FIPANU-941499 format. One record per residue (C-alpha): residue in one letter; x, z, y. Coordinates in steps of 0.1 Angstrom, whole numbers, plus 5000, padded with zeros to 4 digits. Example, Ala and Ser with C-alpha at 12.3 -4.5 7.8 and 13.67 -1.06 7.14 Angstrom:
! residues 2
a512350784955
s513750714989
//
This chain:
! residues 687
m046021708211
r046621758249
p045521488270
d048321198282
v047521258320
l048221638317
n051621568302
p053921538336
l052321908342
f053322058309
a056821918311
e059522188312
v060122348345
t063922178340
a062121838346
l061721978383
k064721828405
g067422088414
i066922338388
g069922408366
p070422728344
a071522938376
l068022898389
a066222888353
k066923248348
p065123388377
l061923108370
e061923258334
r061523638350
l058723498367
g057023298338
l057623018353
d058622778322
r056722478328
a055422278357
v052022388354
d053022738357
v054922678390
a051822478402
f049922808392
h052123038410
l049923078440
p051223248473
t050423608478
g050523548518
w052023378545
v053823328579
d051923158608
r054623018627
l053222978666
p054722618678
r055822708715
d057622548744
e058422808764
l059823178758
m057323458764
a057823808760
s054323828749
d055123658719
a057523948705
g056724068672
r055723698663
v057123458641
i057323118671
a058822748663
i060522638695
q063222368705
l066322558720
t069722458734
p072722668725
v074722738756
n077122988745
y079123178718
r079823558717
m081523588686
g082623928675
g086024068670
s086224138636
a084823988604
r081624308607
s080824218642
p077723988645
a077723628658
r075823578689
v074523238700
q072923208734
a070222958739
v067622838762
d064422668762
a063122348780
h062222598813
g065422788814
n064623068798
h067123268778
v067123418742
t070123528718
l070423408684
v071823688662
y073823668628
f075223948608
g078023848580
g078123488593
s081223318596
s081823178633
g082722828621
w079622818600
v077122918630
k078922718653
k078422408631
l074622498629
l074222538665
p076822348683
l076622378719
n074422138744
e072721988715
p068922068712
r067722238674
w064022328666
v064322708657
s062022938640
g062123288635
k060623648645
l061023688685
e062124058694
t062924238726
y066524418725
g066624598763
q065724348785
e066324038763
l064923848737
q066823788707
m065923648672
v067823768642
h068923518612
p065923258623
d064623148591
y065122748600
v067522588624
l066522228620
e067621878644
p064521798661
g063521528636
e063321718610
a060922008622
e057621808608
g056122028581
h058022348588
q055322448618
g052122648614
r051522848580
e054022848556
a053223028523
i054623348508
y055423328470
p056323588444
c060023618439
s062423738412
e066423808423
g068023458424
i065223258439
t063623288473
s060423198485
k061522908499
r063322758474
i059722808453
a057822608477
t060222338470
l059422348432
v055922398440
e055822038457
q057521848427
a054722048404
i051721928427
e053121568429
r052721598390
a049121708390
p046621398383
e043521358400
l041221478373
p037521388364
e035321618377
w033521888352
i031522118377
e028122038379
p027821838407
s024822008428
l027022368422
k030022198443
a028422048468
r026222408473
q029422588472
g031322348496
w034122328471
p037122058472
r038021838444
w040722028416
h043721858427
e042821898467
a042122278459
l045322318443
a047222128474
r045822328499
i046022658485
h049622598487
a049522478522
d047322778533
p046823078515
a044123198533
d042022878525
a039023078509
k037222758493
a040122628476
r041222968460
e037322978449
r037422648435
l040322738413
a039323078402
y035822898396
d037622648371
e039722948354
v036423148347
f034622808337
a037122688311
t037523048295
q033723088295
l033222738282
a035722828253
l034323168243
l030523008241
l032022718220
v034022998194
r030823128186
g029022868186
e031222758161
a031023108144
r027623108145
s027022758133
k029122838102
r027923018067
g030023298052
q030123538027
p027023808027
l028524148018
r026724408009
g028224737998
d026324947968
g028025267985
r030025377956
l033125387974
r031925548007
d029725797990
a033125947970
l035025968004
k035926298007
l036226328050
p037526658070
y034326658091
a031126418097
p031126098115
t030126138150
g026825998161
a028925708176
q030425678147
a027525598122
r025525418146
t028825158145
i029025188108
r025225058106
e026024788131
i028424668111
e026824718077
g024124478093
d026324218103
m028524198073
a025024168050
q024423808065
e025423468059
r026523428092
p030123588098
m030423888117
l032123868153
r032324218167
l034324418192
l034624788187
q035624958217
g037025308211
d038825558239
v042025708226
g041125938195
s037525838193
g037625768153
k038225368152
t040525378123
l037525578101
v035025308110
a037625018100
a038125188069
m034225218062
a033824838069
l036624788045
l035224948018
i032124778024
a033924478016
v035924597985
e032124737974
a030624377973
g034024207954
a035824087985
q039324188005
g040024308036
a043124268058
m044124478084
l046124318116
a048424538134
p050524428166
t053624658158
e055724728124
i055025138133
l051425088139
a051024878106
r052425128082
q051125418103
h047625228093
y048925208057
e049525538053
t046825658071
l044125468045
s046325538017
r045625918024
l042125858033
l041225638003
a043525867978
g041625927947
l039025607950
d039525297926
v041125097958
t044724917961
v046124917995
a049124758005
v051324688034
l053024328044
t055424318073
g058224088085
r060924298070
d059324318033
k061624038016
g062423987979
k060624127951
a058624377967
r056924087990
e056523887959
a054824137940
t052324167971
l051623827971
m050823787940
g048524097941
l046723937967
a046523577951
d045023747917
g042224007936
s044224317924
i045124447961
d041624547978
i043024598010
l046224438030
v047424618061
g050224438080
t051924258110
h051623908116
a053323838083
i049923858065
f048523528077
q051923328076
e052623018054
g052523148018
v050123428020
g046923358000
y044223557989
r041923537962
n038823627985
l039423758019
g035923888033
l036824078060
a039724068082
v040124368110
v042424338144
d043724648159
e045124648194
q043124328196
h045024248235
r047924178217
f046623908200
g045123558210
v042023378196
a044623108178
e046223408159
r042523538148
m041823188139
m044823188116
l044123518102
q040223378093
a041723048078
k043123248052
a039623268037
s037923018016
v034923058038
p034723208071
p035223608069
h033623848092
l035823958119
l036124308134
v038824328167
m038924678177
t040724788212
a041825168224
t042025018258
p038325038273
i037424708288
p035524698320
r032024518313
t033224238339
l036324168323
q034624228288
l032123938299
a035123718307
t037123798278
h034923858250
g031923688256
e031823548220
m031423878205
d028924158201
v030024498212
s030024838197
r031225108217
l032725468202
d031625688233
e031726018215
m034726248204
p035226378170
p034826788166
g038126958173
r039526708201
t040326898235
p041026718264
v044626668276
e045626888307
t047326638331
s049826728359
v051826508383
i055026648391
a057926498417
d060926388401
a063026638425
r061626898400
l062926738368
g064927038361
d061627288360
v060227048337
v063527018313
a063327398311
g059227398302
l060127158278
g062527398264
r060327698262
h057827448240
i059727348214
e061027688214
s057527788203
g057227548175
k055427268192
q056926918193
a056926668220
y057326298238
w059526228263
v058625848274
c061325648298
p060825478327
l059625158330
v062425008347
e061724668342
e060024378316
s062924418297
e063824618265
k067824608268
i067524778302
d064424998293
m066325088259
a069425208283
a067425438304
a065925588267
e069825648257
a070825798288
r067726048287
a068526108251
a072026178255
e071026458283
l068326608263
r070926638231
h073426768254
r070727078263
f069127108232
g071126978202
d070126728177
r066626788175
i066226498198
g065126178182
l065225808200
v063425498191
h062625148213
g062124818210
r065524688197
m066324908172
k065624788134
g062424848115
p064025068093
e065725268117
k062725328135
d060625398106
a063225688098
v063125838129
m059525868133
a059225988096
r061326288111
f059626338140
s056226348118
a058026578092
g058726808123
e062626758117
l062726618154
a061326848179
v061626588208
l060926218201
v062425998232
a060925658234
t060025338254
t056625248252
v056825108215
i054925458210
e052125328232
v049825288203
g049225428169
v051225708165
d049426048155
v051826348150
p048826638156
n051726928165
a053026688195
t051226868221
l053226788251
i054526438266
v056526408298
i056326028313
e059025978337
h058325738367
a054625718359
d054225548390
r055325208375
f052725238348
g049425078345
l046525288345
a045525188308
q049125178295
l049425568309
h045925658289
q047425528259
l050425688265
r048226018269
g046225968242
r049726028219
v049026398223
g045726608221
r045226498181
g045426848169
d043427168175
g045927288199
k046027268235
s047726938247
h049626878282
c050526558295
i053226558327
l053626258349
l056826248366
r056626068398
g059125918426
e059326018460
q058025718477
l054525648464
s051925328477
e048125448482
t047725268450
s050025438432
r048625788444
a045025708437
r046525558400
l047825888394
a045026118410
l042825948389
m044826028358
r045226388364
d041326408373
t039626218343
t040426158306
d037825908304
g039025588294
f035925398303
v036025528338
i039725448340
a039625088328
e037025028355
r039225168384
d042125008369
l040524658375
e039924748409
l043324898417
r045724628397
g043224338388
a042524148356
g046023998352
e047824318350
l045024548334
l047224608304
g050224738322
t053024528313
r051924198303
q051524138263
s051423798246
g047823758231
e044723688252
q044923478283
q045523608314
f044023478346
r046323368369
l044223208395
t041323468397
p041723758417
p039724058409
e037324038439
l036423698424
l035923768385
a032723928389
p030923698416
l031823388397
l031623498362
e027623488365
m027723158377
a030323018353
t028823148326
a025522938336
d027122648338
a029022658307
r026022748289
l024222448306
l027222188296
e026922368262
d023122318256
q023421948268
d026021878251
r027922048222
k030421828211
l031621758248
q031221378245
t029621268280
p031521188309
r031521538321
g031921698288
q035121468285
a036321618320
a035522008305
r037521908278
t040521868302
a039922128318
l040022358285
y043722218277
l044622258318
f043822608313
e045422658276
r041822718257
d043022478231
a041522688200
a038022578216
v039022208216
g040122238180
l036622358169
l035122048186
r037721848167
a037022038136
g033522018138
//
C-alpha cells in the first residue's frame, strides 16, 4: 500500500483549486490526471524577465519588467483597430502598449491614466518609437513580487496556457511532502544535489537549474533500476519447473527453410534456460521479419514436450488471431492443440476453451489480456510468451505468471529494437537474445520520401501497382493521439480511393468492432481487397506476403520506431517491396534527419539508437502506449551518464538490505511508490 505521506500527491487533479470540467479536458490531453502528474510536468524552457527602471532601445527584442504610468489613450475607430496606450517610465521615456482585439473599455480599466502599473512584455521598436504588443503582465506595483526574473514555460494543450499550468504546479508542489533521503549520502554530497523536494521546487522556478534536473532524473532512474534488481532477484530466488523437451514435436515440424544461425542460437539459449529449475526471464529482440514467431513456437513446443502448457500474450486482437492462425498452420499435423481467447469470445466457445485449459487438453493458448483474467485457470502453465512487450507492464506480466502453481518460464519479445542504454534502463532484470539475421528470401524494402504536393503521382502509381496484381497498405496520418480523429482521416482517404478504384479498397481502424476488423483483414489476406487503408492499428503483426507497397501519409508526424514497424508490413514475400513516406512541406531539422535515416537504412537496431538521440526515451515508440513506465523526468542526454551510477547505487542497497527495512531501505520503498514501480514493493511484501 502506498505510504500515507504520498497520498496528497496522488490525489485526482480535480483536488487542485480552480479545476472544473472545462480545464480537466486539456489537462487530460496532457496526461495530467493527478497532482503528481502536474508536479512532474517539467518546464521545457523559460523566459527571463529583465527588471528595468528605465526604457532603453538597446533592450529591444528582450522581455523586460518595468513600472510605467499610462498618460494617453489612442483608441481605433473600429472594433478591428488596435487599442494603443501611451505610457512613460520614471525618467519620462515613452513607450506605446498595443492591444489587438481588446475593447477600449477593458484596456482603460486595465491601464487607468496617471496610475502606475508594473508591466512586463517583449520590448520592440516600431519606426522611431518603442512599443510593447500585448504585455504578458499588467499588475499594480504591490502585486509585482514573484513575477520578475525567470519564468518557466510548460508544454500546453488547447484550452490551457503555460501560466495556468504554473499556478497548478505551485499547488502540486505544496502537496509534495519532505521525504526521507534514499540516495547514498556520499554520492549525494559528491554530486552536489539538493534534497528531493528542494530539487522539485527549484526546477519549476528555474528550468536551467542543472543540479535540480540531475537530481530528479537520477531519482527516477534509481527507482527503475532498484525495481528491476528486485524483480530479477525475486525471480532468481524462486524455484520453478524444469522443462526438458524430448524433441519429438520439434523434430516432426516441417519447416519451409532451415532456421538462421541467430534463430538456432536463440533456441539453444531458451532450451538451456527452460531446463533449469530457476524460471527463465529472457528478452528476445528481433527486427521486423527476423523470425521471432518461429523461435516462440519452438519454445512453446519444448513446454508441451515436457508435459506443460504454454500461453502467448499479444497486445491486440488482430495480432492475437494472426498468431493463432500462424501457429495452427505451422503445427498442423502435430499432436498439439492450439486455442485462442480474446475479450470478444463469449458463451459456449469461451467455456469450452476454459475447460480445455483446466483439464490440460489445450496445450497452447494464444490471446489478449483475456488469457490472464479472473476465471481463466491452467492445468500446468509452464511457459508464458509475451509479444510486443512494450505494450505491457511488469504488473501485467506478473498477472500472467500468477496463473501457474509455480513461476513459469517467461519469454518476452519485441520487434522494436531497444538501444542498449534503454535496454539496461527498462529490462535490466532480463537475459537478452538478439535475432540479428534475416531468414532467406527477405529483400530490403526500398524507401522513398515524397512531398505531399505529389500526392496525385503517388495515387497514380498505386493504380499501376494494383493493376499488376499486387496489394498495398495506405496508412493515414497521425492527426493526434485520438482514435476518433485518426479514424476520420482514414475514412476520408478510403472514400477518395474508392471513388478512384472502386470497391477493392478496405478500411480498418481502432474503433471498429473485432468481427468487422477480422472480416476486412480476411478479405485483404485472401486477395479480395487490393488496398487496405488503415490507422496504426496495423503497426504490428499483419502478414500478407502479396502486399508489396505501403504508403504512409504525413510520415514526419510518426516516430522512427513506429515508421520502421509500419514499413515491416511489406517485404514479407519474395517480391521487391516499396515504402513511400509522404511528408509535409514544412519540416524541422529533426524531421528531416528522421526521414533521411528511414530512406537510407532498414537496420532496426541502427534506427533505434538514432531514434533515442532524436526523440528521447519517453517518445521512443512514437505514439505513447500503455505498459512500460515512461521516463518523465529523465532527458535522453542524462539517461546514459546516470544509468551506471544509479545501477551501482541500487545494487549496493540491494546487497546491504534486500528487504529494504533499514532507514535508507524504507526511504527507497517510498521512492518506488513515488515513481510507480509498485510491483517491486509487492514482491518484497510477498517475500
